[in-house]
N, C-alpha and C positions, 0 to 999 in steps of 0.2 A: 504494500499500499504506499503511495506517495505521501509526503508530508503535507501539512495544512497549508493553505495559502496564506500569504502575508500581505502587509500594505505596500503598495508598489512606491510609495514616497518615503518610507522609513524603514520598511522591512519588519515592522512590529506586528503583533498578533491582530487578528481580525474577528469580529463578531459575525457569524455567517446569516443568510437569510432566515426570517421567521415568519409567524403568521401575520405580522403587522407589516412586513417590508421584505422586498425580494433583494435589497441591497446589501452588500458587504460593507461593514463600518469599522473604521479605526478610531479609536480614541482620540487620537491627536488630529487626524486629517478628516474625519467624518465619512461620508459615503465615498467609496473608491472602487475601482475594478480590481480583482484579487491578482496578486502576483503568484504565479504557479510555481511549484518545485521545478527547478531546471531539468532538462533533458540531458543525458549523456551522450556523446557524440555517436550516432549511429544513423543508418539509413531509415530505421523505424521512427526515430525522432524526427527527421526530416519529413516524412510522410504525415505524421502526426500534427506537426505545425503548419505544413503545406494546407492541411484540411481545415484548421481552425482560424487561420490568419486572415483578417480583413484589412491588414496594412501589408505593405511588402516585407519580405524576409531578404533583407540585402546581404550579399556575399560578394567581396571583392573575387574577381574572376577574370583572367587566372590569378591564383594565389601568388604573392611574392615568394620567390626562392626560399626554400626550407620552412615555409608556414604549413600549419595544419589546423583543421577545424576542431575545436575542443569543446562544444556543447551548445546548446539552444536553450532558450527560455521565453516565457509569454506572460502577459498580463491580460485577463479577460475571464469571462465565464460563459455558461451555455447560452445566455441571452444575447450577450455582446458579441462573441466570438473573440479571437486574440487582437485587441486593439493596440497592442505593443508587442514587438517581436525583438529578440536579442540573438545575434550570432556571435559566439565567441571563438577567437583564434589565438595560436600562439606561434612564435617563432623566434628568429635570432634577433638580438638587440644589438644597437650599436656599442653598448657598454657590455661589461661582463654579464653572463646569464641570459636567460630568455625574455622576450617581451610578451605582453598580453594586449589583445585588442578586442573591444566590444563595439559591434556595429547594431545601433538600434534604431528601429522605426516605431513611431508611435503617434496616435491622434493626440491633438492639443489637450492639455490638462491632465493626462493620466499620471505624469510626474515619474516614471521609471528612469528615463534617462538622466534626469536631474539628480535622482537618488545615486545612480551609480557614479555620477560625476562629482558628487559631494556639493551640490548646489542647493540652495533653499529654493525649490521649485514652486510649481510643478513644471515650468517651462524655462528656458534658457535666461529669461530676465529681459526687462524692457530696455531697449537700446543696445542690446548686445550686437546687433548688426548695423550699428550707426556709421562705422568706418568702412574702409575697403576690406574685402575678405582677406584672410590669412592664409587660406588655402582653396584648392579646387579639387573636387573629386568627381569622377565620371559617374554618372547615373543613367543607365541604359544607353550609354555611348554619348551623353551630353554633359558638358562640365557644369557642375552645381557648386556654388560658392559655399565655404564654410567659414566660421569666425572662431577664434579662440574664446573661451569661456572660462573665467576664473573659478576653478573647482578646488577640490583637494590638493595639497602640494605635492602629493606623490604619483600625480597621473596628469597626462595631457588631455584637454577636453576641447573638441571641436563641435560645433552645432550649426545646423542649416535647415533647409526645407527641401523636401522632395515629394512630388505628386501630393501636395497638400497635406504632409505629415511632416512632423519633426524627424530630422535625421541627426544622430548623435554618433561621434566617433571617438572613443575613449581609450586611451593607451597607458599601460604602466611598463616601466616607469616613465616618468615625466619626459626623459630624453627621447623616449620611443615615439613620440608625437612627430618627429621628423618623418616618420614612415608615411603620416598622412599628409604632411606638408610637401614633401619633396617626391614622394613616389606617385606614378601615375597610375593610381588605383582606378578601377572601373567596377561599379557595383551592378550586379545582375539580381533579378528576383527569383528566389528559389522556387516560388509558386509556379513559375512558368518553365522550369527546366528540369531535365533529368541529367543530373551530373554525377560523375564517379568521385566522390570526395574523399581526400585524404584525412583520416581521422587521426587525432592524438589523444592523450590522456584527458580526463575531465578537467575543466577549468575551475578552480576554486573561486575565481572572481565572480562567477554567477550566483555565488552564495553570499557576497557581502551584505 
């Protein structure tokens, strides 16, 4: 049995639906969509997320050299479908040790990207995109601007918009943000593709 859902904004416990309300409720953030326990990296997880997602399931493809897919997660319930999706990846860092990367798509107001970023959400914050973009990432073959967002100091956070949803790219350690800023990553939607993905060990970043 999978663990209980948590709040997408703080990862705290939730009160489930009851006879008076069909909503999930966090004592701190009120009614939210539940963050579901993450899936380990597997073809079965891809298929489950593909069926439930109502937002894109973004994956950089082709993957940078040496990178592996390390897990998936979602926020949503049976009523909403997955209104936020997360794809985790791991690969070589410019410094010693590995780097981790989360690519998140979510409807406005969900707050999952902000929680992973260490931002007081639910969204990137007013005026985050007031200056020129700090990076660009390919979205279905078209360049999409991303802006740096000040999050927790141990990670690099970029946010933008794609197909009417928030797009977050969050990398650990902070120096790994150069992968986003300098690499020519191109995101494809896993809902639309059958790919032979290289899987690695499950990412603990999905359980932050």
